[in-house]
N, C-alpha and C positions, 0 to 999 in steps of 0.2 A: 694772107694773113687778111689783107682788105675784101678780098672776096668773100671771107670766112665773116667777117664784120657786118659785110652788105644781105649773107644770108639772113646773120639773127637778125637782121633787123625787122623781117620779112615772119617771124616765129610770133608766138602768140605777144598780141600786141599789149592788151593790159599788163601782161606778167615785165615785159620790156621795157615799159614805163618804168614799171616798178623800180625796174630794176636801176634803170637811170636814175633816179631817185633817190635810192640807197648808196650811189656810187657816189652822188653830190654829199648825201651827209654823211661817207666817209670819211671823204674832207672836210667837211664841216665839225665834225666830232674831233679829226686828231687836230684841227685847230684849236677846237676846246680844252684839249688834253695837257697845250703844248702853253696857252694864254691865264684859262683859268685855273686858279691854285684851291678851289674847291677839292674835298677830298670827303668819300662817303662811303661808310663801309671796309675803310680800310685800303680805299683804290680812287683815281682821281674820276669828278664826277662825271663827267665825258666819257670814261672807258666802255661805259654796258654799251650805249649808244653806237659807241663808234666798231666794237661786238659783233652788239645786234645786226649792225647795218653792215657788215661784212657778211655774217653770214648770210643774208637776205638774197645779199646778191650775189652769191652761189649760188644760193636754193632756187631762188627763180629763174638765173638763166638754166641750170639744168632741168628743172622743169620744162621751158619751152623746147629745149631740146627734147627732150623727153616724146613731146608732144611731137615734133618734126620727125619723128618717126616712123608714126603710126600709117600703116600703108591708105588712109584716108584717112578726112575729116570724121572728129566725132564732136555732137554740138554737147554732146552731157562730160565729157573734158574738157571743153575751153569753155564752160559753165562754171565746172569744180573749180577749174584754173582762178574763175575770175573770182571766183568766189573764196581761193587762197589769199590773192591779194588784197581786196578787202577788211580780208580778217588782220592779215601782215599788216596793212596799215593802221587798223588798231591799236594794235599791242605797239608800234613805233609811236604814234601822237601820244600814247601814256605815258613811255619810257621820254622822249625829247620832254614831254611840257613837264613831267615830275622830276627831270635834270633842272630845269629852267625854274622853279620852285623851291629849288635845293631838298628835294623829296623821294623816297629810294621808290621804288613802285613795285617792285615785287614783295609779299609779306609785310608789306605797311598796313596796319589795323589803329591806327594812330586819330584819325580823324575820319567822321563819317563818310566826306567827298575821296579821302584815300582810300579809305573799306572799298569805296564803288567805282573804282578806278583799277583796282585790284581785280573784282571780282568781273568787271568787261575785260579784264583782257584772260581773264580762265576763264570766258565765254567763248570769248574768240578764240581761243585754242583749240576747246573741243571743235568747235565748227570747222577751222584748218585741219582739225584733224579727220574730220570725217570726210571734207572734201577729196583730201590727200587720200585717204582709204579709196574713193568713188576712182580717181584717176589711176589707183591702180586694177584694179579692176577695169575699169575699159583699157587697159594694154592686156591684161590674162588674153580678155576678149579678143581682142582686135589681129594678137600676134603678127608683133612686128618680124617682117619677112627675114633677116638677120638672127637666126638661130643663137648665135653667141652674145647679140645685145640682146635680145629678148632676154636672154637667160639674168645677163647685166641689171638690165631693168627692171624687170622683176621684183628682183631679190631685191636693186636698191631701195626701190621704195615700199618692202616691206620690215626691208631692217630698220628703215627709216623711221618708220611708225610705231618698233619697237623703241628706238632712241630718244622719241617723245613720249611714249611710256615711261622710259627709265627716269621720267620728270618729276611723274606724280609722289612716290617717296619724298618731294620735298615740305607738299603741303598736308601730311598725312599727319595724324593725332600725336604721334611718334617725334618729330620732328617740331615741335613747339619746343622752342626753346625757353619758358616760363618768362617770358621778357614782355612785359605791357607793352600793346602796339603792335608785337614781332607775332602774325601765323605760321611760320614757316623757314628751313631754313638750306643750305646749302651743304654745308659741313654738317660731320656727324660724327659726334665728342667733344667735340671745339667751338668756339663760336665765329659766326661768318666773320668777315675781315682779319684774321689774321695773317698769318704770315704763309704766301703762296708763292705759288711756279708763276715765276714773269711773264706779261700780258693778259695769259687766260684764268691765273690767279688761282689755279686749283691749292687746296689745302695741299702744305707741308708739316701739318703735325696732327693730323684727319684724316675720317673720308672726305669724301666729297662729290657727291651726284651726280657734278654738272659733268664728271668723266665718260659715265657712262652713258647720258644723255650726247654727248658731242661726239662721239665714236660713233653710236647709232645713228646718229640723224648724217654725218660722213659718210654711210654705204651707199646712201644715193650718187657720188662722187667717186668712191673707193672701188666699184666693183664692173663701173663703166669705164675708166680709167683703166682698168685690169683689163676689160675684154677689149679694149683697143689695144695695147700690148702685145696682148697676145696676137690678136689678126698683124700687129703690124711687123712682130717679129720672130714669129712662130704660124704663120701663116701660111709658109708654105711646106712646114716639116709637119704639122701636124692641121688633121682633116676637121670640118665643124666642128661635128660630133663632142670631136676630142676638146674641143677650147672650150664650147660650150658644157663639158661635164666640170674642166675645170672652174671654170665661177659659180659653179652651184656648189663643190669641194669650198673656195673661200667664202662662199656666202654663207655656207653653214657653220663653219671657222667662223667668221666674224660674226656672228649671231650667237654664239658660245661666247667670246671675247666678249661683248657689248653687258651680256646677261655676268659674265663671270666681273667685269669693273666695276658695276652696279654692287653684286653681291659686296665685293670687297670694301666699297666706299659703306656701305649698310654697314659695316662689322667696326666700320670706325677707324681703319687704316687708309694710314695715306699711299700715292700709288706707286712710290719711288724706298714705299717702306715693306714690304710685302713680307707673312711670317712665311712659316715652312707649307702651312697647308695650301697656303696660295700659289707658290711656286711648283707644289706637288703637281696641282689644277692645271699650270698652263702648261707642268710639261709637258703632263697628260693630254690636251689640245695641240701640242706642236706634235707630240708621235701621229697623231690619232689624225690629224692634216697630212699631215707626212705620209703615211699610210696612203690614206684617201687618194693624194695626189700616185703615186708610185703604181697602185692598183688600176687607177683611170691613164696611166700613159702607157702601160704593158698594155692594154687594151685596143691602145691608137692605131689606128691608120695613115698609108698615105695616103695624101691630099688625093694624088693617081688614082689609085686604088680608089675611094671613097667615090670619083668621080665614073669611075665603070662601074660601080657596083649599082 
């Protein structure tokens, strides 16, 4: 563990400094949840900074690790990562600043200042999206030597972009709740701030666009973790090509799941109360994933034969 931490300390410095700052903010926000009794849109006012800080700790650490896998240093990737940090700082400054003011940061059009702050957040996220895309392109061009890791990182970066796009419907005209000063919403078919799942707050009475957004973003961690598990526990039974193909199958299924969850939310349907159509699509996805996995395994070669070839 100590060796791993020392190695991580030498990863992309701006990203790691940002990660440490977000770890501190996580603690501060947790204390705020406990000692600050204010409630905003049905949740403790410090819950949003807490969730965003945790998310950025995971996101920043993952990006820094991915950069460490490149066979040689890329200044373009490093600059793109630094831009990601700058845009994330803008996002968090606005979120925390609005909490201090007792205001919501998202969809807030109540005053010229609140409009300007929400607009700044939107612009920062657009720039972050482009920087993230550039990172993905660099990873594809530079070709990480480990084929399984390369597939996991490439698909993870791509699907996390899909997760970012899943948030776009939150600010489209169809999500205007018709409430003065509010220009968007997470929930579909019900008002924001209603009954929700613990911690995440996802609506239990209507659709919630944050679900597909969350799942898509965390492909960045899910697929590399899958690659690590495949190499750790099946590395002696499955050759590298087979493990890479399994990651591709998982990536395809993960992408479809992200779209499915967003589609379910747009229909105003709670996550835990799917209708027959949603269940049928889930069943089809499971069947297709199982079939593809079976086909990949049927074509596998043992590591010894792969080396001999």
